[in-house]
PyMOL commands that place a pseudoatom at each C-alpha (Angstrom):
pseudoatom trace, name=CA, resn=MET, resi=1, chain=A, elem=C, hetatm=0, pos=[89.643, 35.100, 72.425]
pseudoatom trace, name=CA, resn=SER, resi=2, chain=A, elem=C, hetatm=0, pos=[91.013, 31.449, 72.111]
pseudoatom trace, name=CA, resn=THR, resi=3, chain=A, elem=C, hetatm=0, pos=[91.129, 29.466, 69.025]
pseudoatom trace, name=CA, resn=VAL, resi=4, chain=A, elem=C, hetatm=0, pos=[90.098, 26.006, 69.211]
pseudoatom trace, name=CA, resn=LYS, resi=5, chain=A, elem=C, hetatm=0, pos=[91.510, 23.351, 66.793]
pseudoatom trace, name=CA, resn=ILE, resi=6, chain=A, elem=C, hetatm=0, pos=[90.622, 19.564, 66.074]
pseudoatom trace, name=CA, resn=TRP, resi=7, chain=A, elem=C, hetatm=0, pos=[92.610, 16.871, 64.011]
pseudoatom trace, name=CA, resn=HIS, resi=8, chain=A, elem=C, hetatm=0, pos=[89.517, 15.224, 62.969]
pseudoatom trace, name=CA, resn=ASN, resi=9, chain=A, elem=C, hetatm=0, pos=[88.990, 12.053, 61.051]
pseudoatom trace, name=CA, resn=PRO, resi=10, chain=A, elem=C, hetatm=0, pos=[85.383, 11.925, 59.926]
pseudoatom trace, name=CA, resn=ARG, resi=11, chain=A, elem=C, hetatm=0, pos=[85.743, 7.776, 60.052]
pseudoatom trace, name=CA, resn=CYS, resi=12, chain=A, elem=C, hetatm=0, pos=[86.345, 7.416, 62.946]
pseudoatom trace, name=CA, resn=SER, resi=13, chain=A, elem=C, hetatm=0, pos=[83.733, 6.951, 66.309]
pseudoatom trace, name=CA, resn=LYS, resi=14, chain=A, elem=C, hetatm=0, pos=[85.765, 8.690, 68.892]
pseudoatom trace, name=CA, resn=SER, resi=15, chain=A, elem=C, hetatm=0, pos=[86.687, 11.938, 66.515]
pseudoatom trace, name=CA, resn=ARG, resi=16, chain=A, elem=C, hetatm=0, pos=[83.202, 12.282, 65.660]
pseudoatom trace, name=CA, resn=SER, resi=17, chain=A, elem=C, hetatm=0, pos=[82.373, 12.156, 69.271]
pseudoatom trace, name=CA, resn=ALA, resi=18, chain=A, elem=C, hetatm=0, pos=[84.966, 15.013, 69.862]
pseudoatom trace, name=CA, resn=VAL, resi=19, chain=A, elem=C, hetatm=0, pos=[83.035, 17.437, 67.663]
pseudoatom trace, name=CA, resn=ALA, resi=20, chain=A, elem=C, hetatm=0, pos=[80.023, 16.449, 69.060]
pseudoatom trace, name=CA, resn=LEU, resi=21, chain=A, elem=C, hetatm=0, pos=[81.377, 17.499, 72.478]
pseudoatom trace, name=CA, resn=LEU, resi=22, chain=A, elem=C, hetatm=0, pos=[82.833, 20.219, 71.447]
pseudoatom trace, name=CA, resn=GLU, resi=23, chain=A, elem=C, hetatm=0, pos=[79.629, 21.479, 69.662]
pseudoatom trace, name=CA, resn=GLU, resi=24, chain=A, elem=C, hetatm=0, pos=[77.819, 20.384, 72.676]
pseudoatom trace, name=CA, resn=LYS, resi=25, chain=A, elem=C, hetatm=0, pos=[80.365, 22.509, 74.459]
pseudoatom trace, name=CA, resn=GLY, resi=26, chain=A, elem=C, hetatm=0, pos=[79.420, 25.904, 72.555]
pseudoatom trace, name=CA, resn=VAL, resi=27, chain=A, elem=C, hetatm=0, pos=[83.156, 25.372, 71.460]
pseudoatom trace, name=CA, resn=ASP, resi=28, chain=A, elem=C, hetatm=0, pos=[83.486, 27.216, 67.616]
pseudoatom trace, name=CA, resn=ALA, resi=29, chain=A, elem=C, hetatm=0, pos=[86.497, 24.614, 66.625]
pseudoatom trace, name=CA, resn=GLU, resi=30, chain=A, elem=C, hetatm=0, pos=[88.415, 24.306, 63.256]
pseudoatom trace, name=CA, resn=VAL, resi=31, chain=A, elem=C, hetatm=0, pos=[88.302, 21.413, 62.161]
pseudoatom trace, name=CA, resn=VAL, resi=32, chain=A, elem=C, hetatm=0, pos=[91.226, 20.003, 60.492]
pseudoatom trace, name=CA, resn=LYS, resi=33, chain=A, elem=C, hetatm=0, pos=[90.604, 16.614, 58.433]
pseudoatom trace, name=CA, resn=TYR, resi=34, chain=A, elem=C, hetatm=0, pos=[94.438, 15.606, 59.043]
pseudoatom trace, name=CA, resn=LEU, resi=35, chain=A, elem=C, hetatm=0, pos=[94.240, 12.772, 56.560]
pseudoatom trace, name=CA, resn=ASP, resi=36, chain=A, elem=C, hetatm=0, pos=[93.141, 15.363, 53.692]
pseudoatom trace, name=CA, resn=THR, resi=37, chain=A, elem=C, hetatm=0, pos=[95.261, 18.252, 54.992]
pseudoatom trace, name=CA, resn=PRO, resi=38, chain=A, elem=C, hetatm=0, pos=[98.414, 16.726, 57.462]
pseudoatom trace, name=CA, resn=PRO, resi=39, chain=A, elem=C, hetatm=0, pos=[100.292, 18.804, 59.935]
pseudoatom trace, name=CA, resn=SER, resi=40, chain=A, elem=C, hetatm=0, pos=[103.430, 19.825, 59.022]
pseudoatom trace, name=CA, resn=ARG, resi=41, chain=A, elem=C, hetatm=0, pos=[106.253, 18.246, 60.469]
pseudoatom trace, name=CA, resn=VAL, resi=42, chain=A, elem=C, hetatm=0, pos=[106.717, 21.604, 62.280]
pseudoatom trace, name=CA, resn=GLU, resi=43, chain=A, elem=C, hetatm=0, pos=[102.807, 21.412, 63.711]
pseudoatom trace, name=CA, resn=LEU, resi=44, chain=A, elem=C, hetatm=0, pos=[103.421, 17.531, 64.517]
pseudoatom trace, name=CA, resn=MET, resi=45, chain=A, elem=C, hetatm=0, pos=[106.825, 18.936, 66.541]
pseudoatom trace, name=CA, resn=ALA, resi=46, chain=A, elem=C, hetatm=0, pos=[104.435, 22.071, 68.076]
pseudoatom trace, name=CA, resn=VAL, resi=47, chain=A, elem=C, hetatm=0, pos=[101.904, 19.234, 69.332]
pseudoatom trace, name=CA, resn=LEU, resi=48, chain=A, elem=C, hetatm=0, pos=[103.968, 16.641, 70.484]
pseudoatom trace, name=CA, resn=ASP, resi=49, chain=A, elem=C, hetatm=0, pos=[105.964, 19.272, 72.421]
pseudoatom trace, name=CA, resn=MET, resi=50, chain=A, elem=C, hetatm=0, pos=[102.336, 20.489, 73.876]
pseudoatom trace, name=CA, resn=LEU, resi=51, chain=A, elem=C, hetatm=0, pos=[101.546, 16.887, 74.990]
pseudoatom trace, name=CA, resn=GLY, resi=52, chain=A, elem=C, hetatm=0, pos=[104.493, 15.994, 76.663]
pseudoatom trace, name=CA, resn=LEU, resi=53, chain=A, elem=C, hetatm=0, pos=[104.906, 12.979, 74.519]
pseudoatom trace, name=CA, resn=SER, resi=54, chain=A, elem=C, hetatm=0, pos=[107.686, 11.340, 72.163]
pseudoatom trace, name=CA, resn=ALA, resi=55, chain=A, elem=C, hetatm=0, pos=[106.564, 10.552, 68.314]
pseudoatom trace, name=CA, resn=LYS, resi=56, chain=A, elem=C, hetatm=0, pos=[106.001, 6.648, 69.120]
pseudoatom trace, name=CA, resn=GLY, resi=57, chain=A, elem=C, hetatm=0, pos=[103.759, 7.872, 72.289]
pseudoatom trace, name=CA, resn=LEU, resi=58, chain=A, elem=C, hetatm=0, pos=[101.625, 9.348, 69.284]
pseudoatom trace, name=CA, resn=MET, resi=59, chain=A, elem=C, hetatm=0, pos=[101.454, 6.628, 67.654]
pseudoatom trace, name=CA, resn=ARG, resi=60, chain=A, elem=C, hetatm=0, pos=[98.354, 4.639, 65.834]
pseudoatom trace, name=CA, resn=THR, resi=61, chain=A, elem=C, hetatm=0, pos=[100.154, 1.108, 66.791]
pseudoatom trace, name=CA, resn=LYS, resi=62, chain=A, elem=C, hetatm=0, pos=[97.568, -1.209, 65.257]
pseudoatom trace, name=CA, resn=GLU, resi=63, chain=A, elem=C, hetatm=0, pos=[97.224, 0.464, 62.282]
pseudoatom trace, name=CA, resn=ASP, resi=64, chain=A, elem=C, hetatm=0, pos=[98.937, -1.769, 59.250]
pseudoatom trace, name=CA, resn=VAL, resi=65, chain=A, elem=C, hetatm=0, pos=[100.598, 0.706, 57.633]
pseudoatom trace, name=CA, resn=TYR, resi=66, chain=A, elem=C, hetatm=0, pos=[102.398, 0.514, 60.995]
pseudoatom trace, name=CA, resn=LYS, resi=67, chain=A, elem=C, hetatm=0, pos=[103.434, -2.796, 60.784]
pseudoatom trace, name=CA, resn=GLU, resi=68, chain=A, elem=C, hetatm=0, pos=[104.064, -2.773, 57.026]
pseudoatom trace, name=CA, resn=LEU, resi=69, chain=A, elem=C, hetatm=0, pos=[106.287, 0.553, 57.125]
pseudoatom trace, name=CA, resn=GLY, resi=70, chain=A, elem=C, hetatm=0, pos=[107.970, -2.286, 60.277]
pseudoatom trace, name=CA, resn=ILE, resi=71, chain=A, elem=C, hetatm=0, pos=[107.808, 1.138, 62.714]
pseudoatom trace, name=CA, resn=LYS, resi=72, chain=A, elem=C, hetatm=0, pos=[108.163, -1.174, 65.979]
pseudoatom trace, name=CA, resn=ASP, resi=73, chain=A, elem=C, hetatm=0, pos=[111.800, -1.301, 66.406]
pseudoatom trace, name=CA, resn=ILE, resi=74, chain=A, elem=C, hetatm=0, pos=[112.898, 2.847, 65.177]
pseudoatom trace, name=CA, resn=THR, resi=75, chain=A, elem=C, hetatm=0, pos=[113.231, 4.398, 67.988]
pseudoatom trace, name=CA, resn=ASP, resi=76, chain=A, elem=C, hetatm=0, pos=[115.285, 8.075, 65.524]
pseudoatom trace, name=CA, resn=GLU, resi=77, chain=A, elem=C, hetatm=0, pos=[112.478, 10.651, 66.441]
pseudoatom trace, name=CA, resn=ASP, resi=78, chain=A, elem=C, hetatm=0, pos=[113.095, 12.248, 63.417]
pseudoatom trace, name=CA, resn=MET, resi=79, chain=A, elem=C, hetatm=0, pos=[112.725, 9.492, 61.639]
pseudoatom trace, name=CA, resn=LEU, resi=80, chain=A, elem=C, hetatm=0, pos=[109.097, 8.945, 63.270]
pseudoatom trace, name=CA, resn=ILE, resi=81, chain=A, elem=C, hetatm=0, pos=[107.695, 12.213, 63.406]
pseudoatom trace, name=CA, resn=GLY, resi=82, chain=A, elem=C, hetatm=0, pos=[108.370, 11.991, 59.116]
pseudoatom trace, name=CA, resn=LEU, resi=83, chain=A, elem=C, hetatm=0, pos=[106.601, 8.888, 58.522]
pseudoatom trace, name=CA, resn=MET, resi=84, chain=A, elem=C, hetatm=0, pos=[103.886, 10.559, 60.363]
pseudoatom trace, name=CA, resn=VAL, resi=85, chain=A, elem=C, hetatm=0, pos=[103.761, 13.422, 58.129]
pseudoatom trace, name=CA, resn=ALA, resi=86, chain=A, elem=C, hetatm=0, pos=[103.574, 10.910, 55.146]
pseudoatom trace, name=CA, resn=ASN, resi=87, chain=A, elem=C, hetatm=0, pos=[101.490, 8.731, 57.199]
pseudoatom trace, name=CA, resn=PRO, resi=88, chain=A, elem=C, hetatm=0, pos=[99.130, 10.793, 58.991]
pseudoatom trace, name=CA, resn=LYS, resi=89, chain=A, elem=C, hetatm=0, pos=[96.846, 7.337, 59.570]
pseudoatom trace, name=CA, resn=LEU, resi=90, chain=A, elem=C, hetatm=0, pos=[99.822, 6.979, 61.835]
pseudoatom trace, name=CA, resn=ILE, resi=91, chain=A, elem=C, hetatm=0, pos=[98.822, 9.796, 64.245]
pseudoatom trace, name=CA, resn=GLU, resi=92, chain=A, elem=C, hetatm=0, pos=[96.345, 9.153, 67.288]
pseudoatom trace, name=CA, resn=ARG, resi=93, chain=A, elem=C, hetatm=0, pos=[92.879, 10.994, 66.918]
pseudoatom trace, name=CA, resn=PRO, resi=94, chain=A, elem=C, hetatm=0, pos=[91.367, 12.944, 68.014]
pseudoatom trace, name=CA, resn=ILE, resi=95, chain=A, elem=C, hetatm=0, pos=[93.483, 15.674, 68.632]
pseudoatom trace, name=CA, resn=VAL, resi=96, chain=A, elem=C, hetatm=0, pos=[92.388, 18.943, 70.432]
pseudoatom trace, name=CA, resn=ILE, resi=97, chain=A, elem=C, hetatm=0, pos=[94.322, 22.192, 70.108]
pseudoatom trace, name=CA, resn=LYS, resi=98, chain=A, elem=C, hetatm=0, pos=[93.743, 25.504, 72.546]
pseudoatom trace, name=CA, resn=ASP, resi=99, chain=A, elem=C, hetatm=0, pos=[95.991, 28.252, 73.766]
pseudoatom trace, name=CA, resn=GLY, resi=100, chain=A, elem=C, hetatm=0, pos=[99.486, 26.313, 73.200]
pseudoatom trace, name=CA, resn=LYS, resi=101, chain=A, elem=C, hetatm=0, pos=[98.310, 22.903, 74.585]
pseudoatom trace, name=CA, resn=ALA, resi=102, chain=A, elem=C, hetatm=0, pos=[96.408, 20.322, 73.426]
pseudoatom trace, name=CA, resn=ALA, resi=103, chain=A, elem=C, hetatm=0, pos=[94.635, 16.646, 74.239]
pseudoatom trace, name=CA, resn=ILE, resi=104, chain=A, elem=C, hetatm=0, pos=[94.156, 13.619, 72.906]
pseudoatom trace, name=CA, resn=GLY, resi=105, chain=A, elem=C, hetatm=0, pos=[90.394, 12.638, 72.929]
pseudoatom trace, name=CA, resn=ARG, resi=106, chain=A, elem=C, hetatm=0, pos=[90.865, 9.060, 74.169]
pseudoatom trace, name=CA, resn=PRO, resi=107, chain=A, elem=C, hetatm=0, pos=[89.057, 9.387, 76.179]
pseudoatom trace, name=CA, resn=LEU, resi=108, chain=A, elem=C, hetatm=0, pos=[86.903, 12.593, 75.746]
pseudoatom trace, name=CA, resn=GLU, resi=109, chain=A, elem=C, hetatm=0, pos=[87.461, 13.834, 79.234]
pseudoatom trace, name=CA, resn=ASN, resi=110, chain=A, elem=C, hetatm=0, pos=[90.584, 14.880, 78.402]
pseudoatom trace, name=CA, resn=ILE, resi=111, chain=A, elem=C, hetatm=0, pos=[88.815, 17.153, 75.616]
pseudoatom trace, name=CA, resn=VAL, resi=112, chain=A, elem=C, hetatm=0, pos=[86.618, 18.739, 78.685]
pseudoatom trace, name=CA, resn=GLU, resi=113, chain=A, elem=C, hetatm=0, pos=[89.534, 18.868, 80.694]
pseudoatom trace, name=CA, resn=LEU, resi=114, chain=A, elem=C, hetatm=0, pos=[91.797, 21.330, 78.241]
pseudoatom trace, name=CA, resn=LEU, resi=115, chain=A, elem=C, hetatm=0, pos=[88.616, 23.012, 77.933]
pseudoatom trace, name=CA, resn=LYS, resi=116, chain=A, elem=C, hetatm=0, pos=[88.115, 24.372, 81.313]
for i in range(1, 116): cmd.bond("trace and resi %d" % i, "trace and resi %d" % (i + 1))
show_as sticks, trace
zoom trace
């Protein structure tokens, strides 16, 4: 039996749609409100690896905190990961994790592909 986890922000319409999609498909997913329970550095690094993305590739660059922290020109992966752990609002959402693979639910079709 596979375990499915979703990093969810209930205030985000895409994230709510992703949870609804999982329910519609009968997937019993562990819902992690990642703003309340941020991922650890190790968890975040694992998800980046599953997604095949750099830390910058997983960042919400339009968030106020991104601008406030002046991240635009930072390229140090370790520093960027630390900033995401300390400021989980920077992490793109929703992220669904299943069987050692992950998908960002933008668009939701990414999640559908992951569930196949």
